[in-house]
Backbone as a ProteinNet text record, in pm:
[ID]
protein_1_A
[PRIMARY]
VMVVAEALDWPPAFAEAIFTSARVRGFVEPYRGPGHRKRSRWQLSGRGQAWLDRDANIAAPIEFNNGNGHAQSPA
[TERTIARY]
1445.2	1392.3	1387.7	1480.4	1479.9	1358.6	1318.8	1196.3	1077.1	1061.3	950	949.1	1072.6	1093.9	1048.5	1095.7	1063.2	911.4	852.3	706.8	624.1	659	577.7	630.8	727.6	789.5	829.7	892.7	945.6	1094	1152.1	1300.6	1357.6	1461.1	1518.1	1546.6	1598.4	1629.9	1505	1390.1	1263.7	1214.7	1229.5	1187	1270	1397.8	1489.3	1449.5	1418.1	1379.6	1251.3	1151.6	1025	1060.5	1138.5	1172	1247.6	1337.5	1413.3	1320.6	1229	1137.6	1049.6	1004.9	918.7	993.5	1112.8	1197.6	1227.2	1267.8	1301.9	1181.2	1065	942.3	884.3	947.8	908.6	779.6	757.5	638.3	663.2	795.6	835.7	931.1	934	1034.7	1093.7	1216.2	1285.2	1229.7	1234.3	1211.6	1287.9	1311.2	1387.7	1294.7	1279.2	1191	1263.6	1185	1245.3	1335.7	1450.6	1548	1630.5	1601.5	1678.4	1733.7	1808	1853.1	1944.2	2014.9	2117.5	2060	1944.8	1894.3	1764.9	1770.3	1660	1555.6	1435.6	1315.4	1240.9	1148.9	1079.2	924.3	859.5	713.3	657	536.5	466	461.3	499.6	499	357.8	340.2	214	191.4	298.3	288.4	242.2	305.4	268.9	123.9	82.3	-59.2	-152.9	-114.8	-203	-213.7	-97.5	-96.2	-182.4	-173.4	-257.2	-397	-441.7	-575.6	-629.5	-545.1	-593.8	-587.9	-474.1	-450.1	-442.9	-443.2	-436.1	-571.6	-650	-785.5	-775.9	-787.4	-789.7	-928.6	-982.7	-1128.4	-1140.5	-1047.8	-1055.6	-911.1	-904.8	-766.6	-696.8	-573.1	-493.4	-427.6	-450.3	-397.2	-262.2	-148.8	-21.2	15.6	-3.6	44.9	-67.7	-110.9	-222.1	-180.7	-50	-6.3	40.8	-5.7	42.9	148.6	191.7	291.3	242.5	110.5	55.4	-32.6	-29.6	-121.9	-253.9	-360	-494.5	-589.4	-703.8	-803.1	-886.7	-918.7	-996.3	-1134.4	-1190.6	-1326.9	-1353.5
1043.7	1133.9	1276.2	1310.6	1448	1474.9	1366	1376.3	1414.2	1342.2	1365.4	1501.4	1547	1672.1	1784.6	1768.5	1870.4	1862.2	1746.4	1735.7	1793.3	1782.6	1826.2	1968.3	2017.8	2148.8	2142.1	2037.9	2011.8	2041.2	2088.9	2096.4	1955.8	1931.9	1794.8	1725.1	1805.3	1740.5	1680.9	1746.2	1706.1	1581.1	1584.8	1456.5	1340.3	1362.6	1255.1	1202.5	1290.4	1248.7	1164.8	1212.7	1134.4	997.1	988.3	866.3	768.9	823.8	748	685.2	766.4	716.5	610.2	622.3	522.8	396.1	407.8	288.2	210.4	282.3	222.5	154.7	208.2	147.6	36.9	13.6	-93	-56.9	69.4	117.1	115.7	110.3	96.9	-9.5	-70	-176.5	-164.5	-199.4	-198.6	-301.3	-269.2	-366.3	-329.7	-421.3	-399.1	-406.9	-292.3	-294.1	-352.7	-387.6	-448.5	-343.7	-389.3	-300	-213.4	-222.9	-143.9	-241.1	-343	-448.6	-393.4	-291.2	-239.5	-120	-72.3	44.1	1.9	33.2	3.2	109.3	63.3	146.2	115.6	193.1	178.7	174	87.1	68.9	57.2	89.6	72.4	-64.1	-107.7	-249.7	-285.2	-409.8	-450	-390	-382.5	-310.3	-167.2	-98.9	41.4	59.9	-32.2	-29	-51.3	-145.9	-170.7	-53.5	16.9	135.4	247.6	269.1	366.8	328.9	205.3	164.3	180.1	165.6	165.3	313.3	382.7	503.4	630.5	629.2	752.2	807.5	841.8	896.4	1047.4	1084.6	1237.3	1278.2	1358.3	1402.2	1477.4	1566.5	1640.1	1636.7	1652.7	1665.1	1790.3	1784	1904.2	1970.1	2104.5	2175.3	2240	2199.5	2243.5	2380.4	2409.9	2534.1	2631.3	2695.3	2782.9	2927.2	2950.5	3084.3	3161.4	3114.4	3182.5	3094.8	2987	2909.8	2807.9	2797.8	2706.6	2605	2483.3	2378.1	2398.2	2373.3	2393.6	2306	2282.7	2204	2288.5	2243	2330.7	2363.2	2300.8	2328.3	2463.4
827.6	927.9	871.2	782.5	732.7	642.8	563.6	479.7	569.7	674.2	759.9	825.8	866.4	930.7	833.6	708.9	606.6	568.1	552.2	519.8	633.5	757.2	863.7	919.8	852.2	896.8	1046	1083.3	1218.8	1212.8	1325.5	1337.3	1325.8	1257.2	1242	1369.6	1470.9	1600.1	1663.1	1651.4	1704.2	1635.8	1493.5	1422.7	1460.9	1481.9	1520.9	1662.9	1745.1	1885.7	1883.5	1796.5	1783.5	1730.2	1617.5	1558.9	1653.2	1730.2	1820.1	1931.1	1977.6	2081.2	2027.4	1901.9	1846.4	1821.2	1775.6	1752.2	1881.5	1984.5	2109.2	2173.2	2151.4	2204.3	2124.9	2008	1917.5	1837	1810.5	1735.1	1587.9	1551.6	1409.6	1400.8	1283.8	1259.2	1115.9	1104.2	979.1	873.6	745.8	647.1	522.1	433.8	313.6	196.6	125.9	13.2	-113.5	-207.6	-329.9	-399.2	-441	-508.9	-406.9	-279.8	-184.3	-76.6	-117.8	-21.1	80	55	150.5	228.5	199.7	261.1	342.8	479.6	563.3	550.7	538.5	553.5	677.6	712.7	836.6	815.2	892	881.4	1022.4	1032.5	1161.1	1201	1324.3	1368	1420.1	1440.1	1504.6	1637.4	1713.6	1842.8	1829.4	1729.3	1701.3	1657.8	1575.3	1530.4	1642.8	1730.9	1847.2	1935.2	1952.4	2038	1980.8	1848.8	1787.4	1790.7	1777.1	1782.5	1924.3	2019.7	2161.1	2218.1	2194	2267.7	2189.2	2063.1	1986.6	1945.8	2042	2010.2	1991.2	1877.5	1843.9	1807.2	1883.2	1860	1727.3	1692.8	1563.2	1508.4	1375.8	1321.8	1369.6	1374.5	1412.2	1294.1	1284.7	1178.6	1223.1	1162.4	1208.3	1153.1	1030.9	974.2	958.5	1071.7	1075.8	1066.2	1047.2	1025.6	1159.7	1270.5	1396.5	1479.7	1417.8	1486.3	1588.4	1603.7	1700.7	1634.5	1693.9	1653.2	1704.5	1629.5	1683.6	1606.9	1677.8	1614.2	1515.8	1396.1	1311	1346.3	1460.4	1496.7	1549.6
[MASK]
+++++++++++++++++++++++++++++++++++++++++++++++++++++++++++++++++++++++++++

């Protein structure tokens, strides 16, 4: 979760809340990658993909780091 928080410049507590919400709703699922048998990694589940395909309609990409602290559409 910390990697995502840093990559998106989110507060760690916010990234943790988003991840917990996605996990509880079944939008992500654990898997074990080769060479990482004891470490869980997470991937988008079938349910998560179906939700994105159905409900995540974004008209334009959102620009997060626009210098004024607000997310906005680049249009």
